[in-house]
N, C-alpha and C positions, 0 to 999 in steps of 0.2 A: 477617470477616477470618479466614482460614486460618492465625492466628500472626504474631507479628512475622518479621519475614523471616531474622532470624540464626537461628531455634527451626523453620525449614519442612525439614521434611526433606527430602530430594535426590530425587525424583519420576525412574520410570524414563518412558520414552516410551508406553507404555500407560497409565498415570495421567497424564500431561501432555493425550492425547489424551480420555481418558473428561473429563476437567473440560473439556477444549475442546467436546465435545459438548454437558456442561452448560451455558457460557455462548452455546454456537450456540443451544440451546433458547431462553433467553435472547433471545437478539437475534430466532429467529420471530415469536417472542409480539408481537414492537413492530417488526416492519419494515412491513407496510401500515399505521400507522399515523408513521413517522419517515418513509416515502418521502411520504405524501398531506399531511404537514402539515410538510414539509421541516425536519424539527427533527432535531436533534444526537440519538444512538442512544445517549442518556446509559445505562438500564437496560445493554443489554451490555455500554457499556466497564466500570461500575458491577460486572456480571457478570466482567467478564474481573477487575480486580483483586479482587474477593473471592474469584475463586477461585487466586491465587496466580499467576495467569499475568502480572502488567502487566512482572514481572521477566524472563521467560521468553528475554528474549535478554540479561540482568544476567550476572557471570561469580560463583560462588558463594561469592567471597572479600566481596562485599560483602552477600550475602544472597540471589544468583540462583538460580536454573537451569543456568542455561549453555547452551541451548538451541540446539543446530548447527542452518545453515542453514534444512535438508533438513527436522526438526522443525517450526522455526517455519513453513515454508511448508506444513507440510501444517495445523497448523491453521487459519491463514490462510484456507488453503482451504475451512477448514470451516464457517469463519464467511462468506464468499460466496454459502454456498449456501443462506444462509437470508437475509442481509443487504448487499446490496454496500458500503453505508455503513458499516457496525461493521467491513466485513473489511481498505476504507479505510483507512481511524482507526488498527487496529488495524495496518495493514502499516506504515505513515508514523512509529506509533508506537515500531518496531521498530527502524526505519531509522535516525531520531533517537539512542533508545539505543546503535545497536553502534559512533556517531562518539564519545557518549559516555563508552562505555566504554572506548575506545581513548583518548580525549584529557583526558574530563573528570575535574572534581574527583571528591570521593570522597564527598564528605556529596549530590551532586547522581546519584551512582550508587546511593548506600544510597536514596537517597528513591526515585529507579525501582524497585528493585529490594520496594521496603516496597510500593510501591501508591498513593505519596505526589504523582507526578512523569507527568503524561503527555506526551511531544515527541510533536515532528514537524518536517518538512524546510520553510526556505523559502529555497530557491535559485533556483525562475524570477522570471524580474523583466520589467516592462515594457519596457527597455532591448533587449534579449539573448533575451528571447521563451522556447521552446523550449529554445536553446543554455543551458542553466544550466551549463556550465562555463566560461564570460563576465560574469560580475556587473560591471555599470553602477554598482553601488551602493559607497560612500566610507567607509574607515573612518579617522581620524587621528587622531592622538597628543594625546593633555592628559591634561598632568602625570601621574601614576599610572596613569591610564585610557589610553579612548580614545570617540573621539563616531564614530557610525555612521548615516550618510544612505543612507535607498532607498527604490525602490519595487515592491515583491515583485510579482507579480502574482498568485499561486494562492499562499495556505499553509492545508493541512487541518489542521482543528480552532481555527481560529483565533481562533477565542473563546473555547474549551478545553483548550489545550493552557497546561503549566505554564512552557515553556520551547521555542522555537526556535534550532534549529540552523540559524545563518544563515552566507549568504556575501555575501564583499564581495572589493572590491577592497583590495589589498594594501598600507599603513602607509609603508613608509617608502622601497618603490620595489625590494623583494625579488623573485627570480627568480620566475617562475611568476604565473598570474594571477590566484588568488583568496588567503583566507584564509576559516577559520571561525569562527563565534564562537559563547557560547551566552549566547542573550538573552530576560529573562524578557516573559512576554507583558503584565507590569505595571508595563514600564521606561518613565520619564516619556519622551513622545515617542513612546509604539507609536500607533498610531492603523491601527483594526482598523475598513474603511470596509466597511460597511452587510452585507447579508448573503447568503447563497448563494437563487440561486434558479436551479436549474437543470435540463436535459431528464431527469438520470438521479441518481445517487450524492447524492441530496437529502440527506443529513442526512450530508453527512463535514465542513458546514462550513468548508467550500474560498473566502476571501474574500479579498482586496486588505490589504498590511498595506505601512501607508507610515510610513517611522521617517525623525524629523523630530531632529535633535541631542540620540541617545538615547545616555545614556553609558554607559558599563560598564566595569567593572575590569579590570586587568589579567590575573587571571584565568580573563576570558572568553574568551581565546583558547584555543581548540579547536586544539592542534599550533602549528607556527609560521609565524608571517608569509610567507606565502608560499607558503604547503602546504599550500594547499585544493585545486586540482587532483589532487596526489595522493592527499588523503582521498576527495573524490569519486570517485577513480574506483578506489580501492584498495578502499575499506571500505566506501560508501553504493553505487556502481556496482553491485555482481555481488549483493550482499542486496537492494538495491528494485529491480530490474530478475526477482531471483530471487521474491519475493514480488507482487508485481504480478503475475507469472503467475498466479499460484498464487489471485490475485483472480479470473482470467478463466478461468480452469477449473473455481474453485467456483461462478461465474455460469455456466458451459455447463454443469455435473452440477444446479444446481437449474432450470436451465431444460426440462432432458432431459428428468428426472423428471417435473416438475407437464405438462408435454406430454403423455408417455406415461401419466402417470395421467389426464389428461384422455381421449386416445382410448381407452383402456380403459373411463370410465365413460359415456361419450355413446357414443347410441346414433339408429340411424336409424328410427324409430320404425313406419314403414311397411314397412321389411322386414325388423323386428327383427335387426339386424348394429348392434354398435359400427362406432366410427372404424378402429379396431384392426384388423375382420377386411378391411379392403382392402390388396392387396398396395404399393400405392404408401405408404398412410401408413406400416404396417411399415416398407418402405424408406428412406423417410424419416430416418421416426426413426432409423433403424441407423445414417445415415449421419451422423448426431447424434450417436450414441453414441462409431460409430468416431473420428470429429475429436477430441472430448472426453478420447477411451482415448489416442489421438496425442499431444497436449499436453498430456497428463499426462506422458505417458511421456519427454516432454521433459524439462519441468518436473526428474522422477526423478534425469536424466541430468546437468543444470545440477548443481543440490547435490548428484552425488557426484564433478564438475568441482571447484566451487569446495572442494569436503571434502577434494580427496583436493593439490589445488594442481595441478592435473595442465596440463600443456601447452598442453591446449584447453579451459583454463575461460574466458579471455575470451571467443573465441566464440559457446561453448555461452550466455555471463550476452550476448548480446548474440540471438544466436535467440531465448532464452526468452522475453525479453518482447514481442519482434516473431511470435513465430508463434504464444503464443496470444493474445495481441490480439485479430491476424486472423481467428486461427479461431476467435474468439468472434463476433465478427461474423456468420460462416457460419453458425456452431451455432445463432445466437437464431431465423437467417431461416427455417431447414428448422422450429424447433418453434414461431414463429406462423403459421408455412405449412398446417402439419399439424393446426395448431388452429382453422385460418378465420378465419374473424367474429368469435367468441368469444376467441380470442389478444386481443382492444381492449381485453376485459372483464378490469377489475384482479383480480377475485377467482376469475379462471383461473390469473392468476400473472406468464405467461409475457412480460408486455409489459412490466412492473418492469427484468425480466433482461435485453430486451431495452434499456431504455436506459439501464440501466449497462453494461453490456456495450459502447456506444460512446465511454467516458472512455476506453480504455488506447492504443487508437488515436493521440490527439493528446498523450497524456501526456507530457510531455517524460520521458526521449529518445523521441519518436512514433516511431510505425515506417517512415515514412518516412528520417528521420536513420538508424533501425539499418539500416535496407537498406542505406544510403550506407556505415555501418561495414563491417556485416559485408562486401560486395563488395570493399572495402580491406583487409578483413583476409585474402580470402580470394586474392587476389590480393599480395599483398606489398606492398603498399602502407601509410603511416603511416597511421594512423586520425587524428589531430590536420595 
């Protein structure tokens, strides 16, 4: 560790990104085995903790670094170039942290800043599927606390997070569709069901979680009863969309770099030329690079809109995840194409990026839902 959070000096952006490079190196070293074995990327998450970056999104007054959404996006993108699972776990940690920073208790905030608390989101449910803003789970008053019941469909880091930022219906019929809670993973009645076995992001430990009569104290409520929707839209959505898009861009950059390396190094022995000597190969790589840079530019623009409180911030938030997720599919397809049959080999590395890139399009809010929201936004219709 780099010392207790209260002793940690303020880092500038250059130092933060340098430490992110160190974490990325740890992620790269373990990425193949994480993917092959479908195991949690413990090495890189420990490296994130030891680099003092667990609290990148935490406020300085609790020992955090107070990193802006844009700086956090750059860290996540750097990690995604090496390991998509590491980047997604980190993305969810920072998204959960944002809610806890805004509405949580000081002890938990300090625990995050000191690297003692891994956070995640628990919004998606079996009953409302990708419509994460409309939970079907319940919360009932019980003496001085509350009782939660739910069927969460996907919770990243389910077996490893210390706390879930959790959504439910309201307790008392308050205005608004939802309320947000901080639920300890170890709370009695929390049942983490099975393990994640999937096409991509195989180390992100995303599994269903069922809550049966889970008792939480009054202080577990994050914000007011009924304020969940406002927290989702005002705190979570801008950051999650930005950071999820950063995962997609990191995957694009990783795939392009590996495809370019392969095409430069592999040769047609009978004519003594490299794959990259073919104009068609170079053209496909150029298209992949351009698309990657365009998606990265949209992230920079969205971050500026969020941080500047611009009028177009919500539109950019809606666009950035949809644009990056869809573009990632195009880029990894181009990379698979230029590598030919070798692209299917794990040692080339491109096929892992191709699998990991699939998730963002179907991760709530899905690309199709975002297209609908964008269409409403630009035609003057209410989003909900």
